[in-house]
Structure formats: C-alpha cells, structure tokens
C-alpha positions in Angstrom: -71.3 -32.5 1.4 -71.0 -29.5 3.4 -67.4 -28.2 4.1 -66.2 -25.5 6.4 -62.6 -24.0 6.9 -61.4 -22.0 9.6 -58.5 -19.7 9.8 -57.1 -18.9 13.5 -54.9 -15.7 13.3 -53.1 -16.5 16.4 -53.3 -20.1 16.2 -49.5 -21.1 17.1 -49.5 -18.6 19.9 -52.1 -20.9 21.8 -50.1 -24.0 21.3 -48.0 -25.1 24.3 -44.6 -26.6 23.8 -44.4 -30.4 25.2 -42.4 -31.2 28.1 -38.9 -32.3 27.3 -38.6 -29.6 24.4 -36.9 -26.3 25.0 -36.4 -23.5 22.7 -34.7 -20.1 23.6 -34.9 -17.0 21.5 -33.0 -13.7 21.7 -35.1 -10.5 22.4 -35.8 -8.3 19.3 -33.4 -5.3 18.9 -34.7 -2.0 20.6 -36.3 -4.0 23.4 -33.8 -2.5 25.8 -32.3 -5.8 27.2 -28.8 -6.5 27.5 -26.7 -8.5 24.9 -26.5 -12.2 25.5 -30.2 -12.2 27.3 -32.3 -15.2 25.9 -35.9 -16.2 26.8 -37.3 -19.6 27.1 -40.5 -20.2 25.0 -43.6 -21.4 26.8 -45.9 -21.1 23.7 -45.1 -21.7 19.9 -44.3 -19.0 17.7 -44.7 -18.4 13.9 -41.4 -19.3 12.3 -40.9 -22.3 14.7 -40.8 -25.3 12.4 -42.6 -27.5 15.0 -45.3 -25.0 15.7 -48.0 -26.7 13.4 -47.7 -29.9 15.0 -47.6 -28.4 18.5 -50.9 -26.7 17.7 -52.6 -29.9 16.4 -51.5 -31.6 19.5 -53.1 -28.7 21.7 -56.4 -28.5 19.6 -57.1 -32.1 18.4 -58.6 -33.1 22.0 -60.8 -30.1 21.7 -62.0 -30.9 18.3 -62.6 -34.6 19.2 -64.4 -33.6 22.3 -67.2 -31.8 20.3 -67.8 -34.9 18.3 -65.3 -34.6 15.4 -62.7 -37.3 14.3 -59.6 -37.3 12.3 -59.6 -38.9 9.0 -57.5 -42.1 8.7 -55.9 -40.9 5.3 -55.0 -37.4 6.8 -54.8 -36.4 10.6 -55.2 -32.7 9.9 -58.7 -33.0 8.4 -61.6 -34.0 10.7 -65.0 -35.2 9.8 -68.3 -35.1 12.0 
C-alpha cells in the first residue's frame, strides 16, 4: 500500500473561522497601537485551540472533491 503525507506550513492561516464564532486578540507589543485595541480574527491562528478543526472543515471539501474519502475510524485520514 502506498502512503503519502503532507505538511502545510501555514495551514491554519488558511482556515476561516465559522460564522457565530468570534475571537479577539491584542496586537503584539511594538506594533505602535494604543493600549486597549483588539482585533477580531477572520482566519485561524496557530495557538488557537480550535484551529485544527477549522482547518479540517476548510480543507475537507477540497480533498473529497478530488476523489478522497475520510475513513470511518478516523475522519482526519483520507483514502483514495
């Protein structure tokens, strides 16, 4: 059986945050923004606990569209 594994270096940054979920962050120090300013995230970030599932929700339709299907035993693994 042949197996391929991929590593997406910026995978979570491509994952959109679902509607109804809101996350806010403070800008990093040294950015020159006034104290108390926060930003609403539009995309997932590394360190956000839900980022892996948001990435899976984003990429799963693409993977399925090219002919792969998720295993019944593990929805994070796909077979072709």
